[in-house]
C-alpha positions as CSV (number, residue, x, y, z in Angstrom):
1,M,-21.7,-29.6,12.1
2,F,-19.5,-27.0,13.7
3,I,-19.9,-24.6,10.7
4,R,-23.6,-24.2,11.8
5,K,-22.6,-22.8,15.1
6,P,-23.1,-19.0,15.0
7,L,-19.4,-18.4,16.1
8,Y,-18.0,-20.2,13.1
9,Y,-20.9,-19.5,10.7
10,N,-20.5,-15.8,11.0
11,A,-16.7,-16.0,11.1
12,F,-16.8,-17.8,7.8
13,Y,-18.8,-15.1,6.1
14,L,-16.7,-12.3,7.5
15,M,-13.6,-14.0,6.1
16,A,-15.4,-14.5,2.8
17,N,-16.4,-10.9,2.8
18,S,-12.8,-9.7,3.3
19,A,-11.4,-12.2,0.8
20,A,-14.0,-11.2,-1.8
21,A,-13.3,-7.5,-1.3
22,S,-9.6,-8.1,-1.8
23,L,-10.2,-10.1,-5.0
24,L,-12.8,-7.8,-6.6
25,G,-10.8,-4.8,-5.5
26,F,-7.8,-6.1,-7.4
27,V,-10.0,-6.5,-10.5
28,F,-11.5,-3.0,-10.1
29,W,-8.0,-1.4,-9.8
30,N,-6.8,-3.5,-12.8
31,V,-9.6,-1.9,-14.8
32,V,-8.8,1.6,-13.6
33,T,-5.0,1.3,-14.3
34,R,-5.8,0.0,-17.9
35,Y,-8.1,2.8,-18.9
36,Y,-7.0,5.8,-16.8
37,T,-3.7,7.6,-16.6
38,P,-1.7,7.3,-13.3
39,A,-2.5,10.9,-12.6
40,Q,-6.2,10.3,-13.0
41,A,-6.1,7.1,-10.9
42,G,-4.1,9.1,-8.3
43,I,-6.9,11.8,-8.1
44,G,-9.4,9.0,-7.5
45,T,-7.4,7.3,-4.8
46,A,-6.6,10.6,-3.1
47,L,-10.3,11.5,-3.0
48,L,-11.1,8.1,-1.5
49,A,-8.4,8.5,1.1
50,A,-9.7,11.9,2.0
51,S,-13.2,10.6,2.3
52,N,-12.1,7.6,4.5
53,L,-10.2,10.0,6.8
54,V,-13.4,12.1,7.2
55,V,-15.4,8.8,7.9
56,F,-12.8,7.7,10.5
57,I,-13.2,10.9,12.4
58,G,-17.0,11.0,12.0
59,N,-17.8,7.5,13.1
60,L,-16.5,8.3,16.7
61,G,-15.4,4.8,17.4
62,L,-19.0,3.4,17.1
63,E,-18.1,0.4,15.0
64,T,-17.1,-1.8,17.9
65,S,-19.7,-0.2,20.2
66,L,-22.6,-1.3,17.9
67,V,-21.5,-5.0,18.1
68,R,-21.0,-4.8,21.8
69,F,-24.1,-2.9,22.9
70,I,-26.9,-3.7,20.4
71,P,-27.7,-7.0,22.1
72,E,-28.1,-5.0,25.3
73,A,-30.5,-2.5,23.8
74,R,-33.5,-5.0,23.7
75,E,-36.7,-3.1,23.1
76,N,-34.8,0.1,22.2
77,T,-32.7,-1.7,19.5
78,V,-34.2,0.1,16.5
79,K,-33.9,3.6,18.1
80,F,-30.4,2.8,19.3
81,I,-29.3,1.8,15.8
82,N,-30.9,4.9,14.2
83,T,-29.5,7.2,16.8
84,S,-26.0,5.8,16.3
85,L,-26.3,6.1,12.5
86,T,-27.8,9.6,12.7
87,T,-25.0,10.8,15.0
88,A,-22.3,9.4,12.9
89,A,-23.8,10.8,9.7
90,A,-24.0,14.3,11.3
91,F,-20.4,14.3,12.4
92,T,-19.3,13.0,9.0
93,I,-21.1,15.8,7.3
94,L,-19.5,18.3,9.7
95,G,-16.1,16.8,9.1
96,S,-16.7,16.9,5.3
97,F,-17.5,20.6,5.4
98,I,-14.4,21.4,7.5
99,Y,-12.3,19.4,5.1
100,L,-13.7,21.1,2.1
101,A,-13.4,24.6,3.7
102,G,-9.6,24.0,4.2
103,I,-8.9,21.8,1.2
104,G,-6.7,24.4,-0.4
105,Y,-4.3,24.1,2.6
106,W,-4.1,20.4,3.1
107,S,-5.0,19.0,-0.3
108,P,-4.3,21.6,-3.0
109,A,-4.5,19.1,-5.8
110,L,-8.1,18.3,-4.8
111,S,-9.3,21.8,-4.4
112,F,-11.3,21.7,-7.7
113,I,-14.1,19.8,-5.9
114,A,-14.7,22.6,-3.5
115,R,-15.2,25.1,-6.4
116,R,-18.2,23.2,-7.9
117,F,-21.3,22.5,-5.8
118,V,-22.1,19.2,-7.4
119,L,-18.6,17.8,-6.8
120,A,-18.6,19.0,-3.2
121,A,-22.0,17.5,-2.7
122,V,-20.7,14.2,-4.2
123,F,-17.9,14.2,-1.7
124,V,-20.1,14.8,1.2
125,L,-22.6,12.1,0.2
126,T,-19.9,9.6,-0.5
127,S,-18.3,10.1,2.9
128,V,-21.7,9.6,4.6
129,S,-22.4,6.5,2.5
130,I,-19.0,5.0,3.3
131,G,-19.4,5.7,7.0
132,L,-23.0,4.3,7.1
133,S,-21.9,1.2,5.1
134,G,-19.3,0.2,7.8
135,L,-21.7,0.9,10.7
136,I,-24.5,-1.1,9.0
137,D,-22.0,-4.1,8.6
138,Q,-21.4,-4.0,12.3
139,C,-25.3,-3.9,13.0
140,L,-25.6,-7.0,10.9
141,V,-22.7,-8.7,12.7
142,A,-24.3,-7.8,16.1
143,G,-27.5,-9.6,14.8
144,R,-25.5,-12.6,13.9
145,A,-26.1,-12.1,10.2
146,A,-22.6,-11.8,8.7
147,R,-23.9,-13.6,5.6
148,L,-25.8,-10.4,4.8
149,V,-22.6,-8.4,5.2
150,F,-21.1,-10.7,2.6
151,Y,-24.1,-10.3,0.2
152,K,-24.2,-6.6,0.6
153,N,-20.6,-5.9,-0.1
154,L,-20.3,-8.5,-2.8
155,L,-23.1,-6.6,-4.7
156,A,-21.3,-3.3,-4.1
157,N,-18.0,-4.6,-5.4
158,L,-19.5,-6.2,-8.4
159,V,-21.4,-3.0,-9.3
160,K,-18.2,-1.0,-9.0
161,I,-16.1,-2.9,-11.5
162,P,-17.7,-1.9,-14.8
163,L,-18.6,1.7,-13.8
164,P,-15.2,3.3,-14.7
165,L,-15.7,2.1,-18.3
166,L,-19.0,4.1,-18.4
167,M,-17.4,7.3,-17.0
168,L,-14.2,7.7,-19.0
169,Q,-15.0,11.3,-19.8
170,W,-15.0,12.1,-16.1
171,G,-11.3,11.5,-15.6
172,G,-10.1,10.9,-12.1
173,M,-13.4,11.9,-10.6
174,A,-14.9,8.7,-12.2
175,V,-12.9,6.5,-9.9
176,F,-14.4,8.3,-6.9
177,V,-17.9,8.3,-8.3
178,A,-17.8,4.6,-9.2
179,S,-16.8,3.7,-5.6
180,S,-19.5,6.1,-4.3
181,T,-22.3,4.6,-6.4
182,A,-21.3,1.0,-5.4
183,V,-21.2,1.8,-1.7
184,T,-24.5,3.7,-1.8
185,S,-26.2,0.8,-3.6
186,G,-25.1,-1.6,-0.8
187,V,-26.4,0.9,1.9
188,I,-29.8,1.3,0.2
189,L,-30.1,-2.6,-0.1
190,A,-29.3,-2.9,3.6
191,F,-31.8,-0.2,4.6
192,I,-34.6,-1.6,2.5
193,L,-34.1,-5.3,3.0
194,F,-31.4,-6.5,5.3
195,L,-31.8,-4.5,8.5
196,P,-35.6,-5.0,8.6
197,L,-35.0,-8.7,8.1
198,I,-32.8,-9.0,11.2
199,Y,-34.5,-6.3,13.3
200,P,-38.3,-6.4,13.0
201,H,-40.1,-3.1,12.5
202,Y,-36.8,-1.4,11.5
203,R,-37.2,1.8,9.4
204,P,-34.2,4.0,8.4
205,L,-35.5,7.2,10.1
206,P,-33.2,10.0,11.4
207,T,-33.4,9.6,15.2
208,F,-31.6,11.2,18.1
209,K,-32.0,9.9,21.6
210,P,-28.9,11.0,23.6
211,S,-29.9,8.9,26.5
212,L,-29.4,5.7,24.5
213,L,-25.8,6.7,23.7
214,K,-24.7,7.6,27.3
215,P,-23.7,4.1,28.3
216,L,-21.3,3.7,25.4
217,I,-19.7,7.2,25.2
218,R,-16.6,6.2,27.3
219,Y,-16.4,2.8,25.4
220,S,-16.6,4.4,22.0
221,L,-14.1,7.1,22.8
222,G,-11.7,4.5,24.0
223,N,-12.1,2.5,20.8
224,Y,-11.7,5.7,18.9
225,V,-8.4,6.4,20.5
226,S,-7.1,2.8,20.1
227,N,-8.2,2.8,16.5
228,F,-6.3,6.0,15.9
229,F,-3.1,4.2,17.0
230,M,-3.8,1.0,15.1
231,Y,-4.7,2.7,11.8
232,G,-1.9,5.2,12.4
233,V,0.6,2.4,11.8
234,N,-0.9,1.7,8.4
235,L,-0.7,5.4,7.5
236,L,2.7,6.2,8.8
237,F,4.7,3.1,8.0
238,P,4.7,3.7,4.2
239,L,6.1,7.1,4.9
240,I,9.0,5.6,7.0
241,I,9.7,3.3,4.1
242,L,9.7,6.3,1.7
243,Y,12.2,8.1,4.0
244,C,14.4,5.2,4.7
245,L,14.5,3.3,1.4
246,G,12.9,5.4,-1.4
247,P,9.6,5.4,-3.4
248,E,10.0,2.2,-5.3
249,Y,10.3,0.3,-2.0
250,S,6.9,1.7,-0.9
251,A,5.4,0.0,-3.9
252,Y,7.1,-3.3,-3.1
253,F,5.9,-3.1,0.5
254,Y,2.3,-2.3,-0.5
255,I,1.9,-5.3,-2.8
256,A,3.4,-7.7,-0.2
257,W,1.2,-6.1,2.4
258,M,-1.9,-6.6,0.2
259,L,-1.0,-10.3,-0.3
260,N,-0.5,-10.9,3.4
261,S,-3.8,-9.3,4.2
262,V,-5.5,-12.3,2.7
263,A,-4.1,-14.4,5.5
264,G,-5.1,-11.6,7.9
265,V,-8.8,-12.2,7.3
266,V,-8.6,-15.4,9.3
267,A,-8.0,-13.6,12.7
268,G,-10.1,-10.6,11.6
269,G,-13.2,-12.6,10.8
270,M,-12.9,-14.8,13.9
271,V,-12.4,-12.1,16.5
272,N,-15.3,-10.0,15.1
273,S,-17.6,-13.0,15.2
274,L,-16.4,-13.8,18.8
275,L,-17.2,-10.2,19.9
276,A,-20.7,-10.6,18.6
277,E,-21.2,-13.9,20.3
278,G,-19.8,-12.6,23.5
279,A,-22.3,-9.8,23.5
280,N,-25.2,-12.0,22.6
281,D,-24.4,-15.0,24.8
282,P,-21.9,-13.9,27.6
283,A,-22.2,-17.3,29.4
284,Q,-20.6,-19.1,26.5
285,F,-17.9,-16.5,25.8
286,K,-14.9,-18.3,27.5
287,T,-15.8,-21.5,25.7
288,N,-16.1,-19.8,22.4
289,L,-12.8,-17.9,23.2
290,R,-10.9,-21.2,23.5
291,R,-12.5,-22.7,20.4
292,S,-12.0,-19.6,18.2
293,L,-8.4,-19.1,19.2
294,I,-7.5,-22.7,18.5
295,S,-9.4,-22.6,15.2
296,T,-7.6,-19.4,14.2
297,L,-4.1,-20.6,14.8
298,V,-4.9,-23.9,13.0
299,L,-6.4,-22.0,10.0
300,L,-3.4,-19.6,9.9
301,V,-1.0,-22.5,9.2
302,P,-2.2,-23.1,5.6
303,A,-2.7,-19.4,5.1
304,A,0.8,-18.6,6.2
305,L,2.3,-21.5,4.3
306,G,0.5,-20.2,1.2
307,C,2.1,-16.8,1.6
308,Y,5.5,-18.4,2.3
309,I,5.5,-20.9,-0.6
310,A,3.4,-19.3,-3.3
311,G,4.3,-15.7,-2.3
312,P,7.3,-15.3,-4.7
313,W,5.2,-16.5,-7.6
314,L,2.3,-14.2,-6.7
315,L,4.6,-11.2,-6.3
316,G,6.1,-12.1,-9.7
317,L,2.7,-11.5,-11.3
318,F,3.4,-7.8,-10.6
319,G,6.9,-7.9,-12.0
320,G,10.3,-9.4,-11.3
321,D,11.4,-6.5,-9.1
322,Y,8.4,-7.1,-6.8
323,A,9.3,-10.8,-6.4
324,A,13.0,-10.1,-5.8
325,N,12.4,-7.3,-3.2
326,G,9.2,-8.4,-1.6
327,K,9.7,-12.1,-1.1
328,A,11.5,-12.0,2.3
329,L,9.2,-9.2,3.5
330,L,6.0,-11.3,2.7
331,R,7.4,-14.3,4.5
332,W,8.2,-12.3,7.7
333,L,4.7,-10.8,7.5
334,A,3.1,-14.2,7.1
335,I,4.8,-15.5,10.3
336,S,3.8,-12.3,12.2
337,N,0.1,-13.3,11.8
338,F,0.4,-15.9,14.6
339,P,1.5,-13.5,17.5
340,A,-0.7,-10.8,16.0
341,A,-3.8,-13.1,16.3
342,I,-3.0,-13.6,20.1
343,G,-3.0,-9.8,20.5
344,Y,-6.3,-9.4,18.7
345,F,-8.0,-12.0,20.9
346,F,-6.8,-10.2,24.0
347,I,-8.3,-7.0,22.6
348,T,-11.7,-8.8,22.1
349,V,-11.6,-10.1,25.7
350,N,-11.2,-6.5,26.9
351,Q,-13.9,-5.3,24.6
352,I,-16.3,-7.7,26.1
353,Q,-15.3,-6.8,29.6
354,K,-15.2,-3.1,28.7
355,K,-11.7,-2.6,29.9
356,I,-10.9,0.4,27.7
357,R,-7.6,1.3,29.3
358,L,-6.0,-2.0,28.5
359,I,-7.2,-1.8,24.8
360,I,-5.6,1.7,24.5
361,L,-2.4,0.6,26.2
362,Q,-2.1,-2.3,23.8
363,A,-2.7,-0.1,20.7
364,V,-0.2,2.4,21.9
365,M,2.4,-0.2,22.6
366,S,1.8,-1.7,19.0
367,F,2.1,1.7,17.4
368,F,5.5,2.6,18.9
369,L,6.9,-0.9,18.7
370,V,6.1,-1.3,15.0
371,L,7.2,2.1,14.0
372,G,10.3,2.3,16.2
373,L,11.5,-1.2,15.3
374,G,10.7,-0.7,11.7
375,Y,12.8,2.4,11.5
376,G,15.8,0.8,13.1
377,L,15.6,-2.6,11.4
378,M,15.1,-1.1,7.8
379,K,18.3,0.9,8.4
380,I,20.1,-2.5,9.0
381,Y,18.3,-5.1,6.8
382,G,16.4,-3.0,4.2
383,L,12.8,-3.9,3.3
384,P,12.9,-7.3,5.1
385,G,13.4,-5.3,8.2
386,A,9.9,-4.0,7.9
387,G,8.6,-7.6,8.1
388,M,10.9,-8.3,11.0
389,S,9.5,-5.3,12.8
390,F,5.9,-6.5,12.7
391,L,6.9,-10.0,13.8
392,L,9.0,-8.7,16.7
393,A,6.5,-6.1,17.8
394,H,3.5,-8.6,17.8
395,S,5.7,-11.2,19.5
396,I,6.5,-8.8,22.3
397,I,2.9,-7.9,22.8
398,A,1.9,-11.6,22.7
399,L,4.4,-12.3,25.5
400,F,2.7,-9.7,27.6
401,V,-0.9,-10.8,26.9
402,T,-0.6,-14.6,26.7
403,V,-0.6,-15.3,30.5
404,P,-3.7,-13.2,31.2
405,L,-5.5,-14.5,28.1
406,W,-4.7,-18.1,29.2
407,R,-6.0,-17.4,32.8
408,H,-9.2,-15.9,31.3
409,M,-9.8,-19.1,29.2
410,R,-9.1,-21.4,32.1
411,R,-11.7,-19.7,34.3
412,G,-14.5,-21.0,32.0
């Protein structure tokens, strides 16, 4: 059966991983909002956001590099993995110290963690765990073992749900510690069981062999820059909504965005699996590219229809205002998944071919198109204009990349 092919098998588990994380994350935050005040929940989310920012800086764009280069490491695979993890952990620790040293300037409300050694240590260790968790996932994907990514993160998300109930006296810090404990449990499981299962003789030892990282420095830095622009859209777009429409519309946007992200797991899972297959079996890449692109567009049809038809009802679960204001936005976002998928596949082609400049160019185009069109269209159409901007921006990029993508597929 086709599902037994590594391309589809791993894509399935990556989609399941994202879907499970979204569902269990919803349950976790439902528990938090029931038992903690909005201020306490806000402290927890702010700490997690700060930690994730430090992780983004500290990981140095290594996520994609691990998937692309591990298959080429051969007899140096274990040293290469440990060198990458050690380097990322070191930069994450450095970034955590810098953040804590200036926390009074950029996050005054969180400055209490810098005044107590234990809380500061928890912040640093949490940042390291979050960073290692993401990189370990990519190591497992590179080894064609996405099922272990699913098991690891399923365990972490299940562990996380009851923890806030056991830490009520900790206030907002409990939300952060619960997430930290869950992520760390998944990292320990991977170190002890999953990585040795996929990479024989693996041991989680701090290692630093700079020569092993030289081939991927330019590649990683290129991905680092492109990721900055890609994630920058997610960070800045809510601020534009806040400026153009007001705080309540930021909430309407977030819920619609969260629901649409379920459809987004289709393309995300498939391109990540395709990257791993391309690195492990370059001869079959173009065949796999054709198959995975067609499969993604087909699977997006029911996913987008689900958002389009059931979206108003799902939004209504959060309140009538969410359904009334988010319905049109969700439908525009659902349609935008189709041209967005074409763009994602073109990025994967360039990742395999190590064409870093094209990846950065596409990321920069997406950044300015989405933000620029979003600002202009929301001024005219209100919140639905946000969805229109994503559809229009991704469609423009798809027009640019479809021909070279098609030519690449036809060569195989």
